[in-house]
C-alpha positions as CSV (number, residue, x, y, z in Angstrom):
1,M,-0.4,-63.6,17.3
2,I,1.9,-62.9,14.5
3,I,-0.9,-61.6,12.3
4,L,-1.9,-59.1,15.1
5,G,1.7,-57.9,15.4
6,V,1.9,-57.4,11.6
7,V,-1.4,-55.5,11.5
8,S,-0.3,-53.3,14.4
9,A,3.0,-52.6,12.8
10,V,1.2,-51.6,9.5
11,V,-1.2,-49.3,11.3
12,V,1.6,-47.6,13.3
13,L,3.7,-47.2,10.2
14,G,0.8,-45.8,8.2
15,A,0.0,-43.3,11.0
16,L,3.6,-42.2,11.1
17,L,3.7,-41.8,7.3
18,A,0.4,-39.9,7.3
19,W,1.7,-37.6,10.1
20,A,5.0,-37.0,8.2
21,V,3.2,-36.2,4.9
22,T,0.8,-33.7,6.5
23,R,3.7,-31.8,8.2
24,R,5.6,-31.3,4.9
25,E,5.0,-28.1,2.9
26,V,4.4,-28.6,-0.8
27,P,5.4,-25.7,-3.1
28,G,2.4,-24.0,-4.7
29,V,-0.1,-25.6,-2.4
30,P,-1.7,-23.4,0.3
31,A,-1.6,-24.4,3.9
32,G,-4.4,-26.7,5.0
33,V,-7.3,-25.7,7.2
34,D,-6.2,-25.9,10.8
35,T,-7.9,-25.6,14.1
36,Q,-6.1,-22.5,15.3
37,S,-7.9,-19.4,16.4
38,A,-8.9,-16.8,14.0
39,R,-6.5,-14.1,12.8
40,G,-8.5,-11.0,13.3
41,L,-7.7,-7.4,12.6
42,G,-4.9,-5.9,14.7
43,A,-4.8,-2.5,16.4
44,G,-4.4,0.6,14.3
45,P,-5.4,1.5,10.8
46,V,-6.6,-1.4,8.6
47,G,-4.7,-1.8,5.4
48,P,-5.2,-4.0,2.3
49,H,-2.6,-6.5,3.6
50,D,-4.6,-6.8,6.9
51,V,-7.8,-7.6,5.0
52,R,-6.0,-10.2,2.9
53,A,-4.6,-11.9,6.0
54,L,-8.0,-11.9,7.7
55,R,-9.1,-15.5,8.6
56,F,-12.1,-16.8,10.4
57,D,-12.6,-20.2,12.2
58,Q,-14.8,-22.5,10.2
59,A,-17.9,-23.8,11.9
60,L,-20.3,-26.6,10.9
61,R,-22.1,-24.4,8.4
62,G,-19.4,-21.9,7.4
63,Y,-17.6,-19.3,9.5
64,R,-18.3,-18.1,13.0
65,M,-20.7,-15.3,12.4
66,H,-19.6,-13.3,15.5
67,Q,-16.0,-13.1,14.1
68,V,-17.2,-12.1,10.7
69,D,-19.6,-9.5,12.1
70,A,-16.8,-8.0,14.3
71,A,-14.4,-7.7,11.4
72,L,-17.0,-6.2,9.2
73,E,-18.0,-3.7,11.9
74,R,-14.3,-2.7,12.3
75,L,-13.9,-2.2,8.5
76,V,-17.1,-0.1,8.5
77,E,-15.7,2.1,11.2
78,E,-12.3,2.4,9.5
79,L,-13.9,3.4,6.2
80,A,-16.2,5.9,7.8
81,E,-13.3,7.5,9.6
82,R,-11.3,7.7,6.3
83,D,-14.2,9.1,4.4
84,A,-14.7,11.8,7.1
85,E,-11.0,12.7,7.0
86,I,-11.0,12.9,3.2
87,D,-14.1,15.1,3.3
88,R,-12.5,17.3,6.0
89,L,-9.3,17.7,4.0
90,R,-11.2,18.5,0.8
91,G,-13.4,21.0,2.7
92,A,-16.5,19.1,1.6
93,R,-19.7,18.3,3.5
94,P,-19.3,15.7,6.3
95,A,-19.4,12.1,5.0
96,A,-22.6,11.3,6.9
97,E,-24.5,14.2,5.4
98,H,-23.2,13.3,2.0
99,R,-24.3,9.7,2.3
100,A,-27.8,10.7,3.7
101,T,-28.3,13.1,0.7
102,T,-27.2,10.4,-1.7
103,A,-29.4,7.7,-0.1
104,E,-32.4,10.0,-0.3
105,G,-31.7,10.7,-4.0
106,E,-31.6,7.0,-4.8
107,R,-35.1,6.3,-3.5
């Protein structure tokens, strides 16, 4: 009976210590992987800081593809809009026309 009590106390103390250690932040060590939802792209223009803060949930074989695909699609749309605006401000050909011409030249 005493042995069971000692073993139980050691297990409980070990669990408490493990919990305390995992909750403590260590300088210079990035935060561990957690089970929280992904941090996707917010509304409005996408900036470099938004892309750096982008996180996806990890699945058995990597990341959840639908989250990655949605983020990449959003980035594609943002870049296409910026390219079109740059071309409009420069008075150049529309971006889609320029890309089509470039793609045909590369073949």
